[in-house]
C-alpha beads as a LAMMPS data file, in Angstrom:
LAMMPS data file: protein, C-alpha beads

203 atoms
202 bonds

1 atom types
1 bond types

-500.0 500.0 xlo xhi
-500.0 500.0 ylo yhi
-500.0 500.0 zlo zhi

Masses

1 110.0

Atoms # bond

1 1 1 3.341 493.576 95.737
2 1 1 -0.276 492.893 96.630
3 1 1 -0.384 489.913 94.271
4 1 1 2.823 488.508 95.787
5 1 1 1.417 488.833 99.322
6 1 1 -1.834 487.186 98.277
7 1 1 0.080 484.344 96.640
8 1 1 2.238 483.925 99.748
9 1 1 -0.821 483.869 102.014
10 1 1 -2.436 481.233 99.812
11 1 1 0.673 479.030 99.949
12 1 1 0.805 479.414 103.747
13 1 1 -2.850 478.450 104.080
14 1 1 -2.322 475.386 101.917
15 1 1 0.746 474.382 103.934
16 1 1 -1.238 474.714 107.172
17 1 1 -3.831 472.132 106.120
18 1 1 -2.913 468.874 107.894
19 1 1 -2.664 465.720 105.844
20 1 1 -5.167 462.958 106.450
21 1 1 -3.860 459.635 107.771
22 1 1 -5.002 458.081 104.500
23 1 1 -2.384 460.224 102.751
24 1 1 0.444 459.616 105.212
25 1 1 -0.312 455.904 105.685
26 1 1 -1.368 454.640 102.228
27 1 1 -0.073 451.109 102.858
28 1 1 -2.130 450.901 106.054
29 1 1 -5.222 452.034 104.166
30 1 1 -4.694 449.336 101.540
31 1 1 -4.245 446.752 104.297
32 1 1 -7.465 447.806 106.040
33 1 1 -9.433 447.807 102.809
34 1 1 -8.338 444.228 102.145
35 1 1 -8.663 442.810 105.666
36 1 1 -11.932 444.434 106.666
37 1 1 -13.661 443.711 103.370
38 1 1 -12.728 440.039 103.740
39 1 1 -13.809 439.833 107.381
40 1 1 -17.026 441.841 107.172
41 1 1 -18.453 442.152 103.638
42 1 1 -21.434 443.942 105.182
43 1 1 -19.300 446.980 106.027
44 1 1 -18.788 449.733 103.457
45 1 1 -15.780 452.030 103.480
46 1 1 -16.239 455.791 103.726
47 1 1 -13.328 458.021 102.746
48 1 1 -12.545 461.077 104.909
49 1 1 -15.259 463.736 104.644
50 1 1 -17.255 461.549 102.252
51 1 1 -21.029 461.782 102.509
52 1 1 -22.473 458.921 104.543
53 1 1 -24.941 457.878 107.204
54 1 1 -22.715 459.281 109.960
55 1 1 -20.083 462.025 110.089
56 1 1 -16.716 460.341 109.583
57 1 1 -14.271 463.231 109.134
58 1 1 -11.257 460.887 109.108
59 1 1 -12.945 458.043 107.269
60 1 1 -14.364 454.759 108.477
61 1 1 -16.807 451.960 107.805
62 1 1 -20.581 451.626 108.091
63 1 1 -22.764 448.531 107.938
64 1 1 -23.277 445.088 109.487
65 1 1 -20.911 442.638 111.145
66 1 1 -20.895 438.879 110.558
67 1 1 -23.126 436.933 112.924
68 1 1 -20.659 434.318 114.191
69 1 1 -17.052 434.892 113.035
70 1 1 -15.507 432.829 115.841
71 1 1 -13.256 429.757 115.622
72 1 1 -15.846 427.278 116.883
73 1 1 -19.239 425.986 115.719
74 1 1 -22.059 428.432 116.305
75 1 1 -24.803 427.437 118.763
76 1 1 -27.891 425.829 117.271
77 1 1 -30.629 428.313 116.493
78 1 1 -28.419 431.393 116.668
79 1 1 -30.508 432.948 113.902
80 1 1 -33.537 432.907 116.189
81 1 1 -31.668 434.950 118.789
82 1 1 -30.390 437.477 116.247
83 1 1 -33.569 437.800 114.206
84 1 1 -34.974 440.765 116.134
85 1 1 -31.731 442.681 116.545
86 1 1 -29.581 443.510 113.534
87 1 1 -27.767 446.742 114.394
88 1 1 -25.591 448.722 112.065
89 1 1 -22.104 449.645 113.193
90 1 1 -19.848 452.591 112.454
91 1 1 -16.077 452.214 112.616
92 1 1 -14.634 455.685 113.134
93 1 1 -10.987 456.352 112.358
94 1 1 -9.263 458.992 114.536
95 1 1 -6.953 461.598 113.058
96 1 1 -3.901 459.849 114.556
97 1 1 -4.741 456.365 113.252
98 1 1 -3.079 453.860 113.376
99 1 1 -1.329 455.140 116.502
100 1 1 -4.768 455.458 118.108
101 1 1 -7.411 452.768 117.782
102 1 1 -10.604 453.404 115.806
103 1 1 -13.920 453.575 117.627
104 1 1 -16.613 450.980 116.971
105 1 1 -20.110 452.366 117.576
106 1 1 -23.407 450.476 117.284
107 1 1 -26.364 452.486 116.013
108 1 1 -29.848 452.050 114.614
109 1 1 -30.621 450.953 117.284
110 1 1 -27.969 452.193 119.646
111 1 1 -27.353 451.695 123.383
112 1 1 -29.435 453.917 125.614
113 1 1 -27.978 456.758 127.662
114 1 1 -28.480 454.681 130.814
115 1 1 -26.667 451.685 129.323
116 1 1 -23.717 453.922 128.502
117 1 1 -23.291 454.760 132.172
118 1 1 -23.260 451.135 133.380
119 1 1 -20.033 449.105 133.234
120 1 1 -22.019 445.884 132.798
121 1 1 -22.920 446.874 129.208
122 1 1 -19.359 447.596 128.026
123 1 1 -20.317 450.855 126.318
124 1 1 -18.564 454.208 126.764
125 1 1 -20.485 457.440 127.461
126 1 1 -19.915 458.525 123.854
127 1 1 -21.644 455.380 122.581
128 1 1 -18.508 453.553 121.445
129 1 1 -17.799 450.020 122.601
130 1 1 -15.264 449.191 125.303
131 1 1 -13.297 446.598 123.353
132 1 1 -9.850 447.115 124.891
133 1 1 -9.035 446.310 128.505
134 1 1 -6.785 449.381 128.851
135 1 1 -5.846 452.529 126.958
136 1 1 -2.473 451.036 126.044
137 1 1 -3.865 447.724 124.834
138 1 1 -4.059 448.862 121.201
139 1 1 -0.929 448.326 119.119
140 1 1 -0.532 450.339 115.885
141 1 1 0.355 447.202 113.935
142 1 1 -2.791 445.363 115.088
143 1 1 -5.597 444.600 112.661
144 1 1 -8.917 446.409 112.967
145 1 1 -10.564 443.031 112.463
146 1 1 -9.507 442.152 116.027
147 1 1 -11.826 444.918 117.247
148 1 1 -14.576 443.874 114.852
149 1 1 -14.364 440.310 116.136
150 1 1 -14.965 441.563 119.679
151 1 1 -17.763 443.842 118.479
152 1 1 -19.514 440.874 116.873
153 1 1 -19.347 439.117 120.230
154 1 1 -20.578 442.228 122.023
155 1 1 -23.668 442.244 119.818
156 1 1 -24.676 438.766 121.005
157 1 1 -24.028 439.584 124.662
158 1 1 -26.024 442.794 124.253
159 1 1 -29.042 440.776 123.132
160 1 1 -28.644 438.461 126.130
161 1 1 -28.527 441.532 128.379
162 1 1 -31.685 442.908 126.787
163 1 1 -33.421 439.584 127.383
164 1 1 -32.202 439.696 131.000
165 1 1 -30.583 436.304 130.449
166 1 1 -27.316 437.606 131.949
167 1 1 -26.676 440.368 134.477
168 1 1 -23.470 441.642 132.941
169 1 1 -21.287 441.029 129.940
170 1 1 -18.347 438.660 130.266
171 1 1 -14.942 440.112 131.082
172 1 1 -13.107 438.310 128.277
173 1 1 -15.897 438.305 125.692
174 1 1 -17.256 435.333 123.780
175 1 1 -14.652 435.493 121.022
176 1 1 -12.659 432.749 122.739
177 1 1 -14.907 431.974 125.714
178 1 1 -17.688 429.470 125.049
179 1 1 -19.332 429.853 128.468
180 1 1 -22.489 431.432 126.994
181 1 1 -22.946 429.007 124.087
182 1 1 -25.235 426.624 126.030
183 1 1 -27.319 429.595 127.203
184 1 1 -27.761 430.769 123.616
185 1 1 -29.020 427.316 122.616
186 1 1 -31.362 427.189 125.613
187 1 1 -32.888 430.595 124.874
188 1 1 -33.351 429.902 121.179
189 1 1 -35.005 426.568 121.975
190 1 1 -37.423 428.352 124.306
191 1 1 -38.214 430.915 121.626
192 1 1 -38.480 428.249 118.964
193 1 1 -40.077 425.196 120.667
194 1 1 -40.232 423.218 117.435
195 1 1 -36.472 422.934 117.651
196 1 1 -35.733 424.205 114.174
197 1 1 -32.002 424.658 113.820
198 1 1 -31.530 427.959 112.085
199 1 1 -28.224 429.137 110.795
200 1 1 -27.415 432.815 111.185
201 1 1 -26.098 434.201 107.951
202 1 1 -23.636 437.070 108.015
203 1 1 -25.560 440.348 108.083

Bonds

1 1 1 2
2 1 2 3
3 1 3 4
4 1 4 5
5 1 5 6
6 1 6 7
7 1 7 8
8 1 8 9
9 1 9 10
10 1 10 11
11 1 11 12
12 1 12 13
13 1 13 14
14 1 14 15
15 1 15 16
16 1 16 17
17 1 17 18
18 1 18 19
19 1 19 20
20 1 20 21
21 1 21 22
22 1 22 23
23 1 23 24
24 1 24 25
25 1 25 26
26 1 26 27
27 1 27 28
28 1 28 29
29 1 29 30
30 1 30 31
31 1 31 32
32 1 32 33
33 1 33 34
34 1 34 35
35 1 35 36
36 1 36 37
37 1 37 38
38 1 38 39
39 1 39 40
40 1 40 41
41 1 41 42
42 1 42 43
43 1 43 44
44 1 44 45
45 1 45 46
46 1 46 47
47 1 47 48
48 1 48 49
49 1 49 50
50 1 50 51
51 1 51 52
52 1 52 53
53 1 53 54
54 1 54 55
55 1 55 56
56 1 56 57
57 1 57 58
58 1 58 59
59 1 59 60
60 1 60 61
61 1 61 62
62 1 62 63
63 1 63 64
64 1 64 65
65 1 65 66
66 1 66 67
67 1 67 68
68 1 68 69
69 1 69 70
70 1 70 71
71 1 71 72
72 1 72 73
73 1 73 74
74 1 74 75
75 1 75 76
76 1 76 77
77 1 77 78
78 1 78 79
79 1 79 80
80 1 80 81
81 1 81 82
82 1 82 83
83 1 83 84
84 1 84 85
85 1 85 86
86 1 86 87
87 1 87 88
88 1 88 89
89 1 89 90
90 1 90 91
91 1 91 92
92 1 92 93
93 1 93 94
94 1 94 95
95 1 95 96
96 1 96 97
97 1 97 98
98 1 98 99
99 1 99 100
100 1 100 101
101 1 101 102
102 1 102 103
103 1 103 104
104 1 104 105
105 1 105 106
106 1 106 107
107 1 107 108
108 1 108 109
109 1 109 110
110 1 110 111
111 1 111 112
112 1 112 113
113 1 113 114
114 1 114 115
115 1 115 116
116 1 116 117
117 1 117 118
118 1 118 119
119 1 119 120
120 1 120 121
121 1 121 122
122 1 122 123
123 1 123 124
124 1 124 125
125 1 125 126
126 1 126 127
127 1 127 128
128 1 128 129
129 1 129 130
130 1 130 131
131 1 131 132
132 1 132 133
133 1 133 134
134 1 134 135
135 1 135 136
136 1 136 137
137 1 137 138
138 1 138 139
139 1 139 140
140 1 140 141
141 1 141 142
142 1 142 143
143 1 143 144
144 1 144 145
145 1 145 146
146 1 146 147
147 1 147 148
148 1 148 149
149 1 149 150
150 1 150 151
151 1 151 152
152 1 152 153
153 1 153 154
154 1 154 155
155 1 155 156
156 1 156 157
157 1 157 158
158 1 158 159
159 1 159 160
160 1 160 161
161 1 161 162
162 1 162 163
163 1 163 164
164 1 164 165
165 1 165 166
166 1 166 167
167 1 167 168
168 1 168 169
169 1 169 170
170 1 170 171
171 1 171 172
172 1 172 173
173 1 173 174
174 1 174 175
175 1 175 176
176 1 176 177
177 1 177 178
178 1 178 179
179 1 179 180
180 1 180 181
181 1 181 182
182 1 182 183
183 1 183 184
184 1 184 185
185 1 185 186
186 1 186 187
187 1 187 188
188 1 188 189
189 1 189 190
190 1 190 191
191 1 191 192
192 1 192 193
193 1 193 194
194 1 194 195
195 1 195 196
196 1 196 197
197 1 197 198
198 1 198 199
199 1 199 200
200 1 200 201
201 1 201 202
202 1 202 203
């Protein structure tokens, strides 16, 4: 009788363990692995609970984003602007992914506590980026690369904020808005008077 109860308790405990999204959504995992690897080769996938630089209990990605993945020519000298700031990013999957969007968090270096409290920096108090205009803006069928594209733009605007070249980040982001491109060229020319046109390679 004791053995039967022990066996039953073990089966109940096993049944109570929730499945990871990677197990319930294998096709979505395969899609992410393909799309993200193609968009940002500098990111490395971490499986749920896998050892990594950051705790990612539900899996995610860690590494660098491409410097200029936008559908227009990059400003001259972009590499000069990015040379002193090459942050690593963590993409953190939530337990309910893909119903809930993953979080994209810059670190090493990471935004200061003060920056996280100011809307102008587009960073949440927990250190994740504000990449969606509303809580309902994420659609489960959307690609994570759409968030990564915005995060790559955030990185450039963050540098401009640090240089005090702008007072706040743009509302729409520089993914499709070229309003800051001339400013980037102006700043890089000032920092590199010889006018060398450097190309920023993907980090």
